[in-house]
C-alpha positions as CSV (number, residue, x, y, z in Angstrom):
1,M,20.2,1.5,8.5
2,A,19.4,2.2,12.1
3,L,16.3,4.2,12.5
4,D,16.6,7.3,14.6
5,N,15.4,10.9,15.0
6,T,17.6,12.2,12.1
7,M,15.4,10.3,9.6
8,T,12.1,11.4,8.1
9,A,9.3,9.2,6.7
10,L,6.2,10.0,4.7
11,V,3.3,7.5,5.2
12,T,0.2,7.8,3.0
13,G,-3.1,6.4,4.0
14,A,-2.1,6.9,7.6
15,S,-5.5,7.5,9.1
16,S,-6.2,3.8,9.6
17,G,-5.0,0.2,9.1
18,I,-1.5,-0.5,7.8
19,G,-0.7,3.2,7.3
20,E,-1.6,4.1,10.9
21,A,0.2,1.1,12.3
22,T,3.3,1.9,10.2
23,A,3.3,5.6,11.4
24,R,3.1,4.4,15.0
25,A,5.9,1.8,14.5
26,L,8.3,4.3,12.8
27,R,7.6,6.9,15.5
28,A,8.4,4.3,18.2
29,H,11.9,4.1,16.6
30,G,12.3,7.9,16.8
31,V,11.7,8.6,13.1
32,K,10.1,11.9,12.2
33,V,6.9,10.9,10.5
34,Y,4.7,12.9,8.1
35,A,1.3,11.1,8.3
36,A,-0.8,11.9,5.3
37,A,-4.5,11.1,4.6
38,R,-7.8,12.7,3.9
39,R,-9.3,12.2,7.4
40,I,-7.5,15.0,9.3
41,D,-9.5,14.3,12.5
42,R,-8.0,10.8,12.7
43,L,-4.6,12.1,11.9
44,Q,-4.8,14.7,14.6
45,K,-5.6,12.0,17.1
46,L,-2.7,9.9,15.9
47,A,-0.4,13.0,16.2
48,D,-1.6,13.6,19.7
49,E,-0.7,10.0,20.6
50,T,2.6,9.6,18.7
51,G,4.0,13.0,17.8
52,C,3.7,12.4,14.1
53,I,3.1,15.4,11.8
54,P,-0.5,15.2,10.3
55,I,-0.9,16.3,6.7
56,E,-4.4,16.4,5.2
57,L,-3.9,15.0,1.7
58,D,-6.0,13.4,-1.1
59,V,-3.3,11.4,-3.0
60,R,-5.4,12.0,-6.2
61,D,-4.7,15.7,-5.9
62,R,-1.8,16.1,-8.3
63,Q,-0.7,19.5,-7.3
64,A,-0.9,18.7,-3.6
65,V,1.3,15.6,-4.0
66,K,3.8,17.6,-6.1
67,A,4.0,20.4,-3.4
68,L,4.4,17.8,-0.7
69,G,7.5,16.4,-2.3
70,E,9.0,19.8,-2.8
71,K,8.3,21.0,0.8
72,Y,9.4,18.0,2.9
73,P,12.7,16.1,2.7
74,V,11.8,12.4,2.9
75,D,14.2,9.5,3.6
76,I,11.4,6.8,3.6
77,L,8.3,6.8,1.5
78,V,5.6,4.3,2.5
79,N,3.3,4.3,-0.5
80,N,0.4,2.8,1.3
81,A,-2.8,4.7,0.2
82,G,-5.0,2.5,-1.8
83,L,-8.5,1.0,-2.2
84,G,-10.4,-1.7,-4.0
85,R,-13.7,-1.3,-5.7
86,A,-15.8,-3.7,-7.7
87,L,-14.2,-6.8,-6.2
88,G,-15.1,-9.9,-8.1
89,S,-17.3,-8.1,-10.6
90,M,-15.2,-6.3,-13.2
91,W,-18.1,-6.5,-15.7
92,K,-20.4,-4.8,-13.3
93,A,-18.0,-2.1,-12.3
94,E,-19.0,1.5,-12.7
95,I,-16.7,3.7,-14.7
96,E,-16.2,5.8,-11.5
97,D,-15.0,2.7,-9.6
98,I,-12.5,1.9,-12.3
99,E,-11.2,5.4,-12.5
100,M,-11.0,5.8,-8.7
101,T,-9.2,2.5,-8.2
102,I,-6.6,3.1,-10.9
103,D,-6.1,6.7,-9.9
104,T,-5.6,5.9,-6.2
105,N,-3.6,2.7,-6.5
106,V,-1.4,3.4,-9.5
107,T,-1.3,7.0,-10.8
108,S,-1.1,8.5,-7.3
109,A,1.7,6.0,-6.3
110,L,3.7,7.0,-9.3
111,L,3.3,10.7,-8.7
112,M,4.2,10.3,-5.0
113,I,7.4,8.5,-6.0
114,K,8.2,11.2,-8.6
115,A,7.6,13.9,-5.9
116,V,10.1,12.5,-3.4
117,L,12.8,10.9,-5.6
118,P,14.7,14.0,-6.7
119,G,15.5,14.8,-3.1
120,M,16.5,11.2,-2.3
121,I,18.8,11.0,-5.3
122,E,20.4,14.4,-4.5
123,R,21.1,13.2,-0.9
124,G,22.3,9.8,-2.0
125,R,19.9,7.9,0.3
126,G,16.3,6.9,0.5
127,H,13.8,4.0,0.6
128,I,10.6,3.6,-1.4
129,V,8.2,1.1,0.1
130,N,5.3,0.2,-2.1
131,M,2.3,-1.5,-0.6
132,S,1.2,-4.2,-3.1
133,S,-0.8,-7.4,-2.5
134,V,-0.7,-11.1,-3.1
135,T,-3.3,-10.3,-5.8
136,A,-0.3,-9.0,-7.8
137,L,1.3,-12.4,-7.7
138,Y,-1.5,-14.9,-8.0
139,P,-4.8,-15.1,-10.0
140,L,-7.7,-14.1,-7.9
141,P,-11.3,-13.1,-8.8
142,A,-10.6,-9.4,-8.4
143,A,-9.5,-8.3,-11.8
144,L,-9.7,-4.5,-11.3
145,Y,-7.9,-4.4,-7.9
146,G,-5.5,-7.2,-9.0
147,S,-4.4,-5.4,-12.1
148,T,-3.6,-2.2,-10.2
149,K,-1.5,-4.2,-7.7
150,G,0.1,-6.0,-10.6
151,A,1.2,-2.6,-11.9
152,I,2.7,-1.8,-8.5
153,H,4.6,-5.1,-8.7
154,K,6.1,-4.2,-12.1
155,L,6.7,-0.6,-11.0
156,S,8.7,-1.8,-8.0
157,R,10.8,-4.2,-10.0
158,D,11.6,-1.7,-12.8
159,L,12.2,1.2,-10.4
160,R,14.8,-0.9,-8.6
161,L,16.7,-1.1,-11.9
162,E,16.2,2.6,-12.7
163,L,17.7,3.5,-9.3
164,Q,20.8,1.4,-9.4
165,G,23.8,3.5,-8.5
166,T,21.7,6.1,-6.6
167,G,21.8,4.7,-3.1
168,V,18.0,4.5,-3.1
169,R,16.4,1.2,-2.1
170,V,13.0,-0.1,-3.2
171,T,10.8,-2.7,-1.4
172,E,7.4,-4.2,-2.4
173,I,5.2,-5.6,0.4
174,N,2.7,-8.2,-0.7
175,P,0.2,-8.9,2.2
176,G,-2.5,-11.5,2.2
177,R,-5.7,-10.9,4.2
178,V,-5.3,-8.2,6.8
179,I,-8.0,-7.0,9.3
180,S,-8.7,-3.4,8.2
181,E,-11.4,-1.2,6.7
182,F,-10.4,-2.4,3.2
183,Y,-13.5,-4.6,2.7
184,N,-15.9,-2.0,4.1
185,V,-14.7,0.5,1.5
186,A,-14.5,-2.1,-1.3
187,I,-17.9,-3.9,-0.9
188,D,-21.3,-2.1,-0.8
189,D,-23.5,-5.2,-0.6
190,E,-23.9,-6.2,3.1
191,E,-24.3,-9.9,2.4
192,Q,-21.1,-10.0,0.2
193,L,-19.3,-8.0,2.9
194,K,-20.3,-10.4,5.6
195,K,-19.0,-13.4,3.5
196,A,-15.7,-11.6,2.8
197,V,-15.0,-10.6,6.4
198,E,-16.3,-13.7,8.3
199,N,-14.0,-16.4,7.1
200,Q,-13.5,-18.2,10.4
201,C,-9.7,-17.9,10.0
202,E,-7.2,-15.7,11.8
203,D,-6.2,-12.9,9.5
204,L,-3.1,-10.8,9.7
205,V,-3.3,-7.5,11.7
206,A,-1.9,-4.1,10.6
207,D,0.9,-4.4,13.1
208,D,2.2,-7.5,11.4
209,I,2.7,-5.5,8.2
210,A,4.1,-2.5,10.0
211,D,6.7,-4.7,11.8
212,A,7.7,-6.1,8.4
213,I,8.1,-2.6,7.0
214,V,10.3,-1.5,9.9
215,Y,12.4,-4.6,9.4
216,C,12.9,-3.7,5.7
217,V,13.8,0.0,6.2
218,S,16.0,-0.7,9.2
219,A,18.1,-3.4,7.4
220,P,21.8,-2.5,6.9
221,W,22.3,-0.2,4.0
222,R,23.9,-3.0,2.0
223,V,20.6,-5.0,2.2
224,N,17.7,-4.3,-0.2
225,I,14.7,-6.5,0.6
226,S,13.2,-6.2,-2.9
227,Q,9.9,-8.1,-2.1
228,M,8.2,-9.5,1.0
229,E,5.1,-11.8,0.7
230,I,3.2,-12.0,4.1
231,M,0.4,-14.5,4.4
232,P,-1.8,-15.6,7.3
233,T,-0.9,-19.1,8.3
234,E,-4.5,-20.2,7.4
235,Q,-4.4,-18.6,3.9
236,T,-2.7,-20.1,0.9
237,Y,-2.8,-19.9,-2.9
238,G,-5.7,-21.0,-5.0
239,G,-5.5,-24.1,-7.1
240,T,-7.0,-25.1,-10.5
241,Q,-10.8,-24.6,-10.5
242,F,-13.5,-26.3,-12.5
243,V,-16.8,-24.5,-12.6
244,P,-19.5,-25.9,-15.0
245,F,-21.1,-23.4,-17.4
246,S,-24.9,-23.9,-17.0
247,D,-25.7,-22.5,-20.4
248,R,-23.0,-24.4,-22.3
249,G,-25.4,-25.7,-24.9
250,K,-26.7,-22.2,-25.7
251,S,-23.3,-20.9,-26.4
252,T,-22.6,-23.2,-29.4
């Protein structure tokens, strides 16, 4: 569908990274954008620059999410808010890290969809865009984060079936490494953070993902791009790994 000023979009996690880039890209096509995030100061700056409508929102606030869906008619939901804690150390994860990651990445995404879907179905049009990850598709040493994105992968597939006959489309975006604040939030240890960020390769940038989202939501109505995997040219999938167990004798 052609994007224009008669359409509305709600973008979560819009204060930085992919969310901010997506809000900018949709506004550039004339779409009325509700940009939601916790950092209202950043959203206000984005609003001044693009004309989007800033909404201070913690996606883990159940009542606020419910009220948002009831208040604003939304044609496009970009379910982008998310985080990753305890990367590579599930057994060291604090309970708070587990709860926060699941609540933000899974529960909040479900509730956001529930909030906007009734209006979409009533109007006979709409598009749900779920921000997933390549960690949903391939084994990586990030069990907590990967399991939440695996849930988004299954959610997107099953939701597509549930919504048949409604006119509502569903798209799952699976990015590889993207330059953003993700690792700064995910990793507390400075040495680990440095290793994660400085990989000597050219990562994707937020605009790459935003352009892909615009492509998906602006495709002709007859086209549903169910899933899009986007990888940096220099990143590929992991192969079989063999790591010796130093205490093998002690375990028998």
